[in-house]
N, C-alpha and C positions, 0 to 999 in steps of 0.2 A: 436784742437791745445793745446799741453801741455806746461806748463811754469814751468821749474825746479826752486825749491826754495832753498833747502839745503839738505845735506846728514847727516845722523845720524848713528852712529855705535851701534845701539840697536834697534831691530825689534819692541819691545813693545812700546818704545817711539815714533818711526816713525809712528806707527799705531794710537797712541793716538793723535799726532799732526794732522795727516790726518783727523781723525774723528772729531776733534774739529773744524778744518777749514771748513769742510763740514757742520757741525752744525751751524756755523756762516754765512753760505751763500756763501762760497768759495769752491766748490767741488774739492776735492783733492784725490790723490791716492799715493800708495807706490810702488816703483820698487826696486827689489833686485839687487844690483850692484855686488854682490859677495864679498867674504872675509869679511863678517859681516857688510857690509855697505849698507844702505838703503836710497834711494832718495825720497823725498817728492816733488810732482809736482802738480800744479793746472791743472785740465782737460780743462780749458778754460781761456782765457785772461780776467781778470777783468778790469772794467773801471778805477779803482783806485787801484794800487798795494800797496800803503802806508799802509792801514789798515792790509793787509796780512803780510807785513814786521814787523809791530808792534806786531802782534800776535806771530810771530815766535821768535822775540826778547824776549818777555815776557816768552814764553815757555822755551827757552834756559836758562833763569835765574832760573826758578822754575818748572822743568818738572814734579815734583811729586805733584803739586797742585791738590786738589780734583776736580777742575772745569773740568779737562780733562777726569778724570774717569767718572764724571757725564755725560758728552757728550757721552761717549762710552756706558754707561748704557741706556741712552735715545734712542740711535740709535739701540739698541739691540745687540751690540757687547760686547764681554767679553774680555777685554784686561787687563792682569795682570801687575801690576807695578813691576819694578825690586826691589829686597829686599833692604831696606833702611839701613840695618845694625843693630846696637844695638838699642833696644827699652828700655834700662834701664834708670837709673836716669840721667846719663850724656847726653843721647839723648834727654830726656825731657827738661833738662836745656838748651841744645843747641837750641832747638826749641823755648823755652821761650825767649831767648835772641833776637830772630828775631822779636818778637812781644811784646816788653816790656810793653806797656800801656795795651794791652789786658790782659797780665799776671798780672799786678798790680791790675786792677779792679777785676779780678777773685780772687786774693788772699785776697783783702780787703773785698769783699762780703763773702767769705768763713770764714774769721776771725770773721766778725760781726755775721754771722749765728752761728758759733761754740760757740762764747761767749754767744749768746742768749740761746742756748741749755743748757749752764751751769748755767742758772738762772739770767743772767745779762740783759735780754731783757728790763725790765722797764727802767733801767738807759740808755741803748743804744737808746731806742726809744725816751726817753725824750731829749736826746742830738741831735739826727739827724732829728726828725720829723719836718714837715713843720709848719710854723706859719703864721698867717695873715700878709699881707704885711705892714699894718700900725704898727704892733708890731715889725716887722723886721726893719722898718725905725727908730724905737726908740732904740732897743737894738743892732742893727748892727750885728746880728748873721747871716751874709749872706751865711755861709756854708749850712744853712738849705734849700737854693734854690736847692741844688743838693743832700743834705743828704738823702732824702727818697729812692734814688735809691739803697742804700746799705742795706735797710731793707727788710727782707723776712719773711713771717709768717707761712710757712709750708715747709716740705721737697720737695713736688711737685713744689711749687712756686719757691723755690731756684734752683732745678735741671733744671726745664724748662727754666728759664731765663739764667742761667749760661751756659747751653749747646748752646743756640742760640748766646749768647754773644761771646763765645769762637770761634764758627764757623764763624759768620759774622764779628765780630771785627777783628779777625786775617786776614781774607780775605782782608778787607780794609787796615789794617796796612801794610801787606806784599806788596800789590799792589800799594797803593797811598801814603803810608808813615804815620808816627806817627802823624804829624801835622794835617792830614786830619781826622784821627780817633778822635783826641782831639776836633776838631771843631764840628764834628757830636755829640760826647758824651755830651759836655757841652751845646751846643745850644739846642739839643733835650731834654736833661735832665731837664734843667731849664724851657724851655717853656712848656713841658708836665706837670711838677710839678705845675707850676703856674696855668695852665689851670684846672688841677684837683682840686687844692685848691679853685679856684673861683667857680667851679661848685658844688663840694660836701664837701668842708671843708678840714681840715688838716689831717684827720685820714686815711692815706694811705701809701703805700710804695711799693718798688719793682723796678726792672730794666726793666720792661716790656715796658715802654714808649720809652726808649733808644733802646731796642731790635726792636721795630716796626720801629723806625727811621733807624736803620741799614738795616732792611729789605727793606724799601722804597728806601734808598740810593743805595743799591746794585741792586735792581730791576730796577730803572730808569737809573742808570749809565750803566748797562748792555744793556739796551734798546737804550739809546742815544749814548753811546760810546762803542760798543762791542769790539773794538780793545784794550781797556784798560784791558780787561781780567776779569772783575767782572761779575759773573753770578750766577743765581739760577735756579733750575728746576721749570717749571711752576707749578708742583704739590705742591711744597713747598710754593710758593707764594699763590696758591689757598687755601691751608690748613690754612695759617696764616690769610688770609682775611676772610675765613669762621669762624675761631675762634674769630675774632674781632666782627663779626655780632652776633655770639652766645652769646657773653658777653652782648650785648645790649638786647638780648631776655630774660635775667634774668632767665635762666633755670638751671644754674650751682649751685653747692653746696657752692660756695664761691662768695663773692662780688668782682666784677671786677672793676678796675680803668679804665673804658671805655674811659673817656675823655683823660686821659694820653696816652692810646694806640692810639687813633685817632689822637691827636695832634702830637704825636711822629711820626706816619706814614707820616702825611702831611709834617712835618718839614724835614724828611729824603728825601722825594721826591723833595721838593723845593730846598734843599741844593744840591742834585744831579743835578737838572736842572741848577742852578746857576753856579756850578763848570764846567759843560759841556759847557754852553754858554760862560763863561769867557775864557775857553780854545779855543773855536772857534774864539773868537775875537782876542786873542793873536796870533793865527796862520794865521789870515786873512791878 
């Protein structure tokens, strides 16, 4: 029994949605209705049609989101997205306006790293570095609780963190809104920094704790609420978890802030669980 869902006047988008629905556990197919119109239908009646409707609504709002192409790659299909038009400065600025907080943190980290390369690292580090909690209670320089996330000590450190921040942060901000990304950023940043301070002292920096929180948040939200549209390939999750373990093995050429990474990951997973549970209670 097939269940018609909607019609789309673009073959590539129709196949992307069909593939994504199938990947989420709702087997779907595409029928050519002629005159450039394609119908997406479920191949069987699901027990609950609401998650399917939610997936379709999210897709119609942002059909070019990478999650749909990722599902196509994982299934072995090669579906090419429609040309998105200009890729110049105006297009970049337009995309940045859709994810203002992701863009702001990217710009701030880039500015701090650029100034560090110009010889201002000692001054910047002294201004942003973490301090013992007893000292903070005396001087009230509470920005230092979040300040270390803007510090990066090498090009690799900087590029690695900012790439993950741009991808995961933008996905959360586009899908669940700016306030949700703010919540994840500040809670994970502060808790991971405090944990790293208590474990190894104040000499650390980087956005990695927040990045691992974003990873945990997207991972668990995609697992608990697939209809919300947050998703990551299993290979990416596996790579990041292996990288976390490698940090504890102490075989790398750099010293890793392992406690910040672990606490960040745990805080992101817990936040995702709390958000999903609170959503269930509101809908009950």
